[in-house]
C-alpha positions, 0 to 999 in steps of 0.5 A: 620465254622472253630473251631477257630484254622484255620481248616476248613477255606474257601478262595476265588480263585485269580479270584473270582467274587465280583459282588454286594459286597462293604463291607469289614470286616477286622479282624487281626489274633490272634492280641495280639499274632501276636504283641508279635511275631513281637517284639520277632520273636523267638515266631513265629510258637510256641504255645503262650498264652497271659496272666499272668503266674499264673494258675488263670489268663485267656487267653487273646489270643492264637496262632493258634498252641495253639488253635489246642490243644483246648486253647481258649480265656477266658480259665483259663491259668492253664487249657490251660497249661494242654491242651498244656504243651509246650505253652509259656505264654507271659504277655499282653502289651496293649501299644504295642497293641494300637500302632499296632492298630493305624497303622492298622486303619490308613492304612484302612483310606488311602483306604476309609474314611468310616471305622467303628472300632469294636474293637482294631483289626477289622473294617468294610470298605465301599469301594463302593465309591472308586472303581474308585480310587482303583478297585473292592472290591475284588482287594481292599481287596487283596491290603489291605491285602498285604499292612497291611503285608508289613507295619506292619508285621501282617496278617489279614483276610478279608470278602467281601460281600454285607452286614456287617453281611455276610462280618463278617461271611466270614472273620471268616471262612477265618481265618487265613490270608485269603480272602473270597468273597461272591457275593450278589447272592450267599448269601443264598447258603453261609448262609444256611449250617452255624450253627445258632450260626454263626449268628452275635449277637445271643448269647448262650441262643438264640442258645440253644433255637433254637437247642432245637427246631431242628433249627440247621442251618441258612437254618433251621432258614430261613425255620421256620415260623416267629411266631415260632421264635417270640414265642421262642426268643421274637419278637425283637430277632425273627425278627433279626434271621428272617432277618439275615437268609435271608441275610437282614442287612440294617446297614451302615458303621458308622464312628462316632462310640463312645466307649460305655465303658472303664473298667479294671478287676483284677483276684486275686492269691487267693480268697479275702474275706477282704473288705478293700483289695477289696476297695483298688483294686477298687481305683486302678482300678478307677485310671487306668480307669480314665487315659484311659478316660482322654487319650481318651477325655471322661468323664463317667456318670455311674460307674459299679462294677463287682464281680466274686465269688469263685463259678464263679457266677458273679454280677454287680452293677452300679450307675449314677454320679451327673456329668460326670467325669474322675477323679480317686477319683470320680470313686473310690468313686462310686465304693466304694459305690457299693461295700459297698452295696454288701453282700460278701457271698463268697470270690471274685475271680475277680473284675472289674470297668467300666466307662459307658455312655461316653460323650466328656470331658467338654461337660456338661459345666463348674461349678461355682467352681471345687470341684475336682481341687486338685484331678485333679492336682493329676491325672495330675501328674499321667498322666505326670509320666506315659507318661515319665516313664511308668505306676506305676512310681507314685501311691497313698500311699494307694496302696503301701506296703503289703496288710492286710492278706499277700495278693499278687497282682492281677495276671491278670490286663487287660482292658475289651474288646472282646478278638481278634481272 
Protein backbone atom coordinates (compact mmCIF):
# COMPACT_ATOMS: atom_id res chain seq x y z
CA UNK A 1 0.00 0.00 0.00
CA UNK A 2 1.09 3.55 -0.61
CA UNK A 3 1.40 6.00 2.26
CA UNK A 4 -1.38 8.26 1.01
CA UNK A 5 1.06 10.65 -0.61
CA UNK A 6 1.32 8.96 -3.99
CA UNK A 7 4.49 7.00 -3.26
CA UNK A 8 4.33 3.27 -3.83
CA UNK A 9 1.36 3.54 -6.21
CA UNK A 10 0.62 0.70 -8.61
CA UNK A 11 -1.15 1.12 -11.95
CA UNK A 12 -2.09 -1.17 -14.80
CA UNK A 13 -0.64 -1.04 -18.29
CA UNK A 14 -2.80 0.14 -21.19
CA UNK A 15 -3.32 -3.44 -22.37
CA UNK A 16 -4.03 -4.97 -18.95
CA UNK A 17 -6.33 -8.01 -18.95
CA UNK A 18 -9.66 -7.42 -17.14
CA UNK A 19 -11.07 -10.94 -17.36
CA UNK A 20 -13.61 -11.75 -14.64
CA UNK A 21 -14.03 -8.17 -13.46
CA UNK A 22 -17.08 -5.91 -13.51
CA UNK A 23 -17.03 -3.74 -10.38
CA UNK A 24 -15.42 -0.30 -10.43
CA UNK A 25 -14.53 1.78 -7.39
CA UNK A 26 -14.02 5.40 -8.43
CA UNK A 27 -12.36 7.70 -5.90
CA UNK A 28 -11.66 11.38 -6.59
CA UNK A 29 -8.10 12.48 -5.84
CA UNK A 30 -7.65 14.88 -2.89
CA UNK A 31 -11.16 16.06 -3.72
CA UNK A 32 -11.46 19.17 -1.56
CA UNK A 33 -8.01 20.36 -2.63
CA UNK A 34 -8.70 19.61 -6.29
CA UNK A 35 -11.91 21.66 -6.20
CA UNK A 36 -10.04 24.56 -4.58
CA UNK A 37 -7.32 24.35 -7.23
CA UNK A 38 -9.92 24.32 -9.97
CA UNK A 39 -11.32 27.63 -8.70
CA UNK A 40 -7.85 29.05 -7.97
CA UNK A 41 -5.29 27.62 -10.44
CA UNK A 42 -2.45 29.39 -8.59
CA UNK A 43 -2.73 26.65 -5.94
CA UNK A 44 -1.80 23.85 -8.35
CA UNK A 45 1.43 22.04 -7.64
CA UNK A 46 1.72 23.58 -4.17
CA UNK A 47 1.29 22.12 -0.67
CA UNK A 48 -2.31 22.96 0.21
CA UNK A 49 -4.25 22.29 3.42
CA UNK A 50 -8.03 22.54 3.58
CA UNK A 51 -9.05 23.79 7.02
CA UNK A 52 -9.42 26.90 9.12
CA UNK A 53 -6.16 28.85 9.51
CA UNK A 54 -6.29 28.71 13.31
CA UNK A 55 -3.88 26.15 14.74
CA UNK A 56 -6.56 24.34 16.78
CA UNK A 57 -8.68 23.41 13.78
CA UNK A 58 -8.09 20.15 11.92
CA UNK A 59 -7.07 19.27 8.38
CA UNK A 60 -10.03 18.29 6.22
CA UNK A 61 -7.84 17.38 3.25
CA UNK A 62 -4.32 17.96 1.98
CA UNK A 63 -2.70 18.03 -1.43
CA UNK A 64 -0.26 15.26 -2.30
CA UNK A 65 2.55 17.83 -2.10
CA UNK A 66 1.61 18.45 1.56
CA UNK A 67 1.14 14.76 2.31
CA UNK A 68 4.75 14.09 1.41
CA UNK A 69 5.67 16.12 4.49
CA UNK A 70 3.52 13.86 6.65
CA UNK A 71 0.36 16.00 6.64
CA UNK A 72 -2.77 13.88 7.05
CA UNK A 73 -6.52 14.41 7.34
CA UNK A 74 -7.83 15.01 10.91
CA UNK A 75 -4.39 16.30 11.99
CA UNK A 76 -4.44 19.65 13.86
CA UNK A 77 -3.62 22.45 11.43
CA UNK A 78 -0.92 23.74 13.78
CA UNK A 79 0.86 20.38 13.65
CA UNK A 80 0.45 20.24 9.87
CA UNK A 81 2.05 23.67 9.47
CA UNK A 82 4.98 22.62 11.64
CA UNK A 83 5.53 19.65 9.31
CA UNK A 84 5.03 21.75 6.19
CA UNK A 85 5.62 25.46 6.97
CA UNK A 86 5.14 26.50 3.31
CA UNK A 87 1.66 25.00 3.09
CA UNK A 88 -1.21 27.25 2.00
CA UNK A 89 -4.26 26.95 4.23
CA UNK A 90 -7.56 27.28 2.35
CA UNK A 91 -10.92 27.46 4.21
CA UNK A 92 -13.40 24.73 3.23
CA UNK A 93 -16.18 25.59 0.77
CA UNK A 94 -18.84 22.88 1.03
CA UNK A 95 -21.23 24.34 -1.56
CA UNK A 96 -18.42 24.06 -4.12
CA UNK A 97 -17.74 20.46 -3.06
CA UNK A 98 -21.39 19.48 -3.31
CA UNK A 99 -21.70 21.04 -6.75
CA UNK A 100 -18.60 19.23 -8.03
CA UNK A 101 -19.81 15.96 -6.50
CA UNK A 102 -23.15 16.27 -8.31
CA UNK A 103 -21.32 16.73 -11.64
CA UNK A 104 -19.17 13.67 -11.05
CA UNK A 105 -22.04 11.42 -9.93
CA UNK A 106 -24.05 12.45 -13.01
CA UNK A 107 -21.17 11.28 -15.22
CA UNK A 108 -21.12 7.93 -13.40
CA UNK A 109 -24.85 7.48 -13.97
CA UNK A 110 -24.41 8.20 -17.67
CA UNK A 111 -22.29 5.05 -17.82
CA UNK A 112 -24.47 2.73 -15.73
CA UNK A 113 -27.59 3.07 -13.58
CA UNK A 114 -25.93 0.84 -10.98
CA UNK A 115 -24.07 3.49 -9.00
CA UNK A 116 -23.63 3.33 -5.21
CA UNK A 117 -22.18 6.53 -3.75
CA UNK A 118 -20.12 5.92 -0.62
CA UNK A 119 -19.46 9.56 0.13
CA UNK A 120 -19.22 12.92 -1.57
CA UNK A 121 -16.18 11.83 -3.59
CA UNK A 122 -16.36 8.08 -4.23
CA UNK A 123 -18.74 5.46 -5.59
CA UNK A 124 -19.04 1.86 -6.74
CA UNK A 125 -20.21 1.15 -10.29
CA UNK A 126 -21.44 -2.22 -11.57
CA UNK A 127 -20.66 -2.25 -15.32
CA UNK A 128 -21.31 -5.93 -16.02
CA UNK A 129 -24.61 -5.12 -17.69
CA UNK A 130 -23.32 -2.37 -20.00
CA UNK A 131 -20.40 -4.15 -21.68
CA UNK A 132 -22.17 -4.34 -25.03
CA UNK A 133 -22.79 -0.63 -24.90
CA UNK A 134 -19.46 0.67 -23.61
CA UNK A 135 -16.95 -2.19 -23.86
CA UNK A 136 -14.94 -4.13 -21.27
CA UNK A 137 -14.65 -2.97 -17.65
CA UNK A 138 -11.09 -1.83 -18.25
CA UNK A 139 -12.08 0.19 -21.31
CA UNK A 140 -15.01 1.71 -19.40
CA UNK A 141 -12.69 2.73 -16.56
CA UNK A 142 -10.22 4.42 -18.93
CA UNK A 143 -13.02 6.24 -20.74
CA UNK A 144 -14.59 7.31 -17.45
CA UNK A 145 -11.33 8.77 -16.13
CA UNK A 146 -10.86 10.75 -19.33
CA UNK A 147 -14.42 12.08 -19.27
CA UNK A 148 -14.28 13.12 -15.61
CA UNK A 149 -11.11 15.08 -16.33
CA UNK A 150 -12.48 16.66 -19.50
CA UNK A 151 -15.87 17.61 -18.05
CA UNK A 152 -14.85 18.68 -14.53
CA UNK A 153 -11.12 19.34 -14.59
CA UNK A 154 -10.70 16.85 -11.72
CA UNK A 155 -8.78 13.58 -11.61
CA UNK A 156 -9.90 10.29 -10.15
CA UNK A 157 -8.42 6.88 -9.41
CA UNK A 158 -10.27 3.69 -10.32
CA UNK A 159 -9.96 0.12 -9.12
CA UNK A 160 -11.43 -2.61 -11.33
CA UNK A 161 -12.06 -6.05 -9.85
CA UNK A 162 -14.57 -8.84 -9.38
CA UNK A 163 -15.72 -7.62 -5.95
CA UNK A 164 -16.33 -4.33 -4.18
CA UNK A 165 -13.67 -4.98 -1.56
CA UNK A 166 -10.85 -5.67 -4.03
CA UNK A 167 -11.94 -2.79 -6.30
CA UNK A 168 -11.75 -0.37 -3.37
CA UNK A 169 -8.31 -1.61 -2.37
CA UNK A 170 -7.12 -1.29 -5.99
CA UNK A 171 -8.28 2.31 -6.33
CA UNK A 172 -6.44 3.25 -3.13
CA UNK A 173 -3.21 1.66 -4.31
CA UNK A 174 -3.41 3.43 -7.68
CA UNK A 175 -3.72 6.95 -6.22
CA UNK A 176 -3.36 9.58 -7.42
CA UNK A 177 -4.74 9.69 -10.97
CA UNK A 178 -4.33 5.98 -11.58
CA UNK A 179 -6.10 2.83 -12.74
CA UNK A 180 -5.45 -0.64 -11.36
CA UNK A 181 -7.16 -3.75 -12.72
CA UNK A 182 -7.17 -6.99 -10.70
CA UNK A 183 -8.31 -10.03 -12.67
CA UNK A 184 -10.53 -12.47 -10.82
CA UNK A 185 -7.87 -15.20 -11.00
CA UNK A 186 -5.24 -12.80 -9.62
CA UNK A 187 -7.22 -11.87 -6.50
CA UNK A 188 -5.34 -14.14 -4.07
CA UNK A 189 -1.94 -13.03 -5.33
CA UNK A 190 -3.01 -9.39 -5.15
CA UNK A 191 -4.28 -9.65 -1.58
CA UNK A 192 -1.58 -11.83 0.01
CA UNK A 193 1.23 -9.25 0.48
CA UNK A 194 -1.02 -6.38 1.56
CA UNK A 195 -1.04 -5.37 5.24
CA UNK A 196 -4.04 -6.53 7.26
CA UNK A 197 -4.96 -2.91 7.96
CA UNK A 198 -5.86 -2.65 4.25
CA UNK A 199 -8.85 -4.96 4.71
CA UNK A 200 -11.98 -2.86 4.26
CA UNK A 201 -13.79 -2.30 7.57
CA UNK A 202 -10.98 -3.58 9.79
CA UNK A 203 -10.39 -0.83 12.34
CA UNK A 204 -7.33 0.08 14.42
CA UNK A 205 -8.26 -2.13 17.38
CA UNK A 206 -8.79 -5.22 15.23
CA UNK A 207 -5.56 -4.45 13.37
CA UNK A 208 -3.67 -4.15 16.66
CA UNK A 209 -5.10 -7.48 17.83
CA UNK A 210 -4.02 -9.22 14.64
CA UNK A 211 -0.54 -7.69 14.70
CA UNK A 212 -0.08 -8.80 18.31
CA UNK A 213 -0.59 -12.38 17.11
CA UNK A 214 1.91 -12.05 14.30
CA UNK A 215 -0.77 -11.69 11.62
CA UNK A 216 0.71 -8.87 9.58
CA UNK A 217 -0.40 -9.48 6.01
CA UNK A 218 -3.62 -10.59 4.40
CA UNK A 219 -1.78 -13.77 3.44
CA UNK A 220 -1.07 -14.36 7.14
CA UNK A 221 -4.77 -13.90 7.90
CA UNK A 222 -5.69 -16.36 5.16
CA UNK A 223 -3.37 -18.96 6.69
CA UNK A 224 -4.76 -18.47 10.21
CA UNK A 225 -7.34 -21.07 11.33
CA UNK A 226 -10.84 -19.68 11.62
CA UNK A 227 -11.20 -20.56 15.34
CA UNK A 228 -8.08 -18.50 16.08
CA UNK A 229 -9.56 -15.47 14.30
CA UNK A 230 -12.88 -15.94 16.11
CA UNK A 231 -11.20 -16.07 19.53
CA UNK A 232 -9.09 -13.01 18.78
CA UNK A 233 -11.72 -10.82 17.12
CA UNK A 234 -15.08 -12.32 17.98
CA UNK A 235 -17.15 -14.53 15.64
CA UNK A 236 -18.56 -11.70 13.48
CA UNK A 237 -15.24 -9.93 12.83
CA UNK A 238 -13.44 -13.25 12.58
CA UNK A 239 -15.79 -14.33 9.80
CA UNK A 240 -15.32 -10.99 8.03
CA UNK A 241 -11.53 -11.26 8.05
CA UNK A 242 -11.68 -14.93 7.02
CA UNK A 243 -13.81 -14.12 3.97
CA UNK A 244 -12.13 -10.89 2.87
CA UNK A 245 -8.68 -12.46 3.11
CA UNK A 246 -9.89 -14.99 0.53
CA UNK A 247 -11.43 -12.39 -1.73
CA UNK A 248 -14.95 -13.47 -0.77
CA UNK A 249 -17.28 -10.47 -0.89
CA UNK A 250 -20.82 -11.19 -2.16
CA UNK A 251 -22.07 -7.62 -1.63
CA UNK A 252 -23.78 -6.16 -4.68
CA UNK A 253 -23.81 -2.54 -5.79
CA UNK A 254 -26.94 -0.95 -4.27
CA UNK A 255 -28.42 2.15 -5.85
CA UNK A 256 -30.84 2.87 -2.99
CA UNK A 257 -28.21 3.75 -0.41
CA UNK A 258 -29.69 6.08 2.19
CA UNK A 259 -27.53 8.56 4.05
CA UNK A 260 -27.30 7.30 7.62
CA UNK A 261 -26.73 10.61 9.37
CA UNK A 262 -26.14 14.31 8.88
CA UNK A 263 -24.02 16.27 11.32
CA UNK A 264 -21.87 19.31 11.99
CA UNK A 265 -18.98 19.87 14.39
CA UNK A 266 -17.24 22.96 15.77
CA UNK A 267 -13.70 23.25 17.14
CA UNK A 268 -13.20 26.26 19.43
CA UNK A 269 -10.35 28.76 19.40
CA UNK A 270 -9.92 28.09 23.10
CA UNK A 271 -11.49 25.46 25.32
CA UNK A 272 -14.97 26.39 26.60
CA UNK A 273 -16.21 25.65 30.12
CA UNK A 274 -19.27 27.94 30.09
CA UNK A 275 -22.39 25.81 29.67
CA UNK A 276 -24.38 28.79 28.36
CA UNK A 277 -21.96 29.24 25.48
CA UNK A 278 -22.15 25.54 24.70
CA UNK A 279 -25.96 25.69 24.64
CA UNK A 280 -25.74 28.53 22.11
CA UNK A 281 -23.42 26.44 19.93
CA UNK A 282 -25.80 23.48 20.13
CA UNK A 283 -28.59 25.63 18.76
CA UNK A 284 -26.35 27.00 16.01
CA UNK A 285 -25.39 23.47 14.99
CA UNK A 286 -29.01 22.32 15.16
CA UNK A 287 -30.06 25.01 12.68
CA UNK A 288 -27.33 23.97 10.25
CA UNK A 289 -28.15 20.27 10.54
CA UNK A 290 -31.86 20.95 10.16
CA UNK A 291 -31.22 23.00 7.00
CA UNK A 292 -29.34 20.08 5.45
CA UNK A 293 -32.13 17.70 6.45
CA UNK A 294 -34.73 19.89 4.75
CA UNK A 295 -32.58 20.30 1.65
CA UNK A 296 -32.27 16.54 1.36
CA UNK A 297 -35.91 15.80 2.11
CA UNK A 298 -35.17 13.99 5.38
CA UNK A 299 -36.33 14.02 8.99
CA UNK A 300 -34.35 12.68 11.94
CA UNK A 301 -35.70 10.25 14.49
CA UNK A 302 -32.62 10.50 16.73
CA UNK A 303 -30.31 13.35 17.78
CA UNK A 304 -26.74 12.69 18.93
CA UNK A 305 -24.43 15.11 20.78
CA UNK A 306 -20.65 14.80 20.72
CA UNK A 307 -18.19 16.49 23.09
CA UNK A 308 -14.40 16.37 22.96
CA UNK A 309 -12.73 17.63 26.10
CA UNK A 310 -9.42 19.43 26.58
CA UNK A 311 -7.57 16.12 27.12
CA UNK A 312 -9.03 14.82 23.80
CA UNK A 313 -11.33 12.31 25.48
CA UNK A 314 -14.61 12.13 23.57
CA UNK A 315 -18.11 11.14 24.55
CA UNK A 316 -21.41 10.96 22.71
CA UNK A 317 -25.00 10.90 23.94
CA UNK A 318 -28.16 10.38 21.90
CA UNK A 319 -31.91 10.48 22.32
CA UNK A 320 -34.93 9.53 20.22
CA UNK A 321 -37.38 12.29 19.35
CA UNK A 322 -41.12 11.83 20.00
CA UNK A 323 -41.63 12.28 16.25
CA UNK A 324 -39.05 12.57 13.42
CA UNK A 325 -38.28 16.22 12.71
CA UNK A 326 -36.21 18.58 10.57
CA UNK A 327 -37.13 21.65 12.64
CA UNK A 328 -34.04 23.38 14.01
CA UNK A 329 -35.69 24.27 17.30
CA UNK A 330 -36.66 20.64 18.00
CA UNK A 331 -33.16 19.36 17.23
CA UNK A 332 -31.70 22.12 19.39
CA UNK A 333 -33.96 21.30 22.33
CA UNK A 334 -32.90 17.65 22.12
CA UNK A 335 -29.26 18.73 22.03
CA UNK A 336 -29.80 20.93 25.09
CA UNK A 337 -31.34 18.01 26.99
CA UNK A 338 -28.34 15.85 26.16
CA UNK A 339 -25.89 18.59 27.16
CA UNK A 340 -27.68 19.18 30.45
CA UNK A 341 -27.16 15.53 31.35
CA UNK A 342 -23.38 15.67 30.90
CA UNK A 343 -20.99 16.48 33.73
CA UNK A 344 -18.58 19.06 32.30
CA UNK A 345 -15.59 17.77 34.21
CA UNK A 346 -13.29 19.63 31.84
CA UNK A 347 -13.58 22.46 29.38
CA UNK A 348 -14.72 21.50 25.87
CA UNK A 349 -12.51 21.59 22.79
CA UNK A 350 -15.05 20.38 20.20
CA UNK A 351 -18.83 20.03 20.05
CA UNK A 352 -20.92 18.27 17.43
CA UNK A 353 -24.58 17.57 16.72
CA UNK A 354 -25.74 14.76 14.46
CA UNK A 355 -29.16 13.75 13.10
CA UNK A 356 -29.55 9.98 12.87
CA UNK A 357 -32.09 7.34 11.82
CA UNK A 358 -33.19 9.44 8.86
CA UNK A 359 -36.57 8.92 7.24
CA UNK A 360 -38.14 10.64 4.22
CA UNK A 361 -39.83 13.89 5.26
CA UNK A 362 -43.54 13.42 5.88
CA UNK A 363 -43.36 9.62 5.75
CA UNK A 364 -44.71 9.22 9.29
CA UNK A 365 -48.00 10.93 8.45
CA UNK A 366 -49.49 14.32 9.35
CA UNK A 367 -50.55 15.13 12.90
CA UNK A 368 -53.97 16.58 13.71
CA UNK A 369 -52.25 19.87 14.47
CA UNK A 370 -48.74 21.15 13.91
CA UNK A 371 -47.16 22.31 17.16
CA UNK A 372 -44.10 23.44 15.19
CA UNK A 373 -45.95 25.61 12.67
CA UNK A 374 -44.34 28.85 13.87
CA UNK A 375 -40.86 27.33 13.95
CA UNK A 376 -41.36 25.95 10.45
CA UNK A 377 -42.00 29.47 9.23
CA UNK A 378 -38.76 30.56 10.88
CA UNK A 379 -36.90 27.72 9.17
CA UNK A 380 -38.50 28.60 5.82
CA UNK A 381 -37.28 32.19 6.19
CA UNK A 382 -33.77 30.96 7.00
CA UNK A 383 -33.78 28.65 3.96
CA UNK A 384 -34.98 31.41 1.65
CA UNK A 385 -32.40 33.88 2.90
CA UNK A 386 -29.61 31.29 2.62
CA UNK A 387 -30.61 30.45 -0.94
CA UNK A 388 -30.61 34.10 -1.98
CA UNK A 389 -27.81 35.63 0.06
CA UNK A 390 -25.74 32.77 1.48
CA UNK A 391 -25.49 31.18 4.90
CA UNK A 392 -25.59 33.66 7.77
CA UNK A 393 -27.68 36.31 6.01
CA UNK A 394 -30.38 35.76 8.65
CA UNK A 395 -29.85 34.09 11.99
CA UNK A 396 -31.40 33.84 15.43
CA UNK A 397 -31.02 36.86 17.68
CA UNK A 398 -29.71 34.55 20.41
CA UNK A 399 -26.75 33.71 18.19
CA UNK A 400 -25.71 37.34 17.63
CA UNK A 401 -23.32 39.54 19.54
CA UNK A 402 -20.35 38.75 21.74
CA UNK A 403 -20.67 35.65 23.84
CA UNK A 404 -20.16 35.63 27.62
CA UNK A 405 -16.56 35.62 28.72
CA UNK A 406 -15.26 37.19 25.52
CA UNK A 407 -15.45 33.89 23.69
CA UNK A 408 -14.36 33.95 20.04
CA UNK A 409 -16.27 32.13 17.30
CA UNK A 410 -15.53 28.47 16.53
CA UNK A 411 -12.63 27.97 14.18
CA UNK A 412 -13.55 24.90 12.21
CA UNK A 413 -17.24 24.53 11.32
CA UNK A 414 -17.66 21.53 9.07
CA UNK A 415 -20.07 18.73 8.21
CA UNK A 416 -19.23 15.38 9.70
CA UNK A 417 -18.06 12.91 7.10
CA UNK A 418 -15.05 10.74 6.04
CA UNK A 419 -12.35 13.05 4.80
CA UNK A 420 -11.78 12.36 1.11
CA UNK A 421 -8.55 10.92 -0.20
